[in-house]
N, C-alpha and C positions, 0 to 999 in steps of 0.2 A: 337366185332368180335367173341364172344363166340359161336354163332349159325352157323356162316358161315365158310365153309372150305377155302374160298378165300374171302378176303376183298380188296376193292379198296378205297384208300384215295388219293384225289387230292390236291396238294399244288402248285398252280400256274400252270406252264407248266410241272410239274412232277407228275406222277401217281405212287403211291406205291401199288403194287399188292402183298399181303401177304398171304402165305399159312398157314393154321391154323389146322394142324393135328399132334400135338406134340406126341400123343400116338404112331403114326407110323413113327415118324421122317419125316413127309411129303413125304412118299413114294408115287410114282405116281400110282394112280389107275384110272380106267375109270371115276369114279366120280370126282376125283381131276382134271384130264385132261379136262373134260367137263367144270368144273367150271373155270379153267384157260383160256380155249378157249373163254368162255363167257366174262370174265373180260378183256381179251386182245382185244376182238371185241369192247367192250364198250370204251376202251381207244383209239382205232383206229378211232372210230366214233366221238370222241371229238376233234374238231379242236384246242382247247387250249392246249392239251397234246402234248408235244414234246419229253418227255423222260419217259420210263417205267422202274421202278426198281422192280425186282422180289426178294421178301424176304421170309424168312421162320420164323415161330414162334420162339421166343427167346429161349425157352427150347430146341427145336430141334437143333438150331444153337449151343447152348452151349454144348450139348451132342456131336455134330459132332466135334467141336473143341477139346473137351476133349479127344475124341477117337483118334484123330490125334496125340495129344501129347503123349498119352499112347503108340500108335503104334511106335512112334519114339524111345521111351525109350526101347522098346523091339527089336529094330533093324528092324522094319517093315517100308516099304516105302509107303507113301500115294500117290495114283495115282488118279488124277482127272478123272471123268467119261466123261468129254467133251473134 
């Protein structure tokens, strides 16, 4: 997955769509949105896929979780964006 900003891995009826932009913490750009759109279209076209799991690169996920913990210690409240 080194070269791709979005990778699709299929395991039976589950498709894992993983964003791979750890340097920017997987922030949404036009390039990433286009790659996600293409990956999701690929999943939709595959009759074997029943579930799509959207994931982020492990480093970005770890930094996000760590930031949330630090915010709680400082009395800040984490608010989900969705």
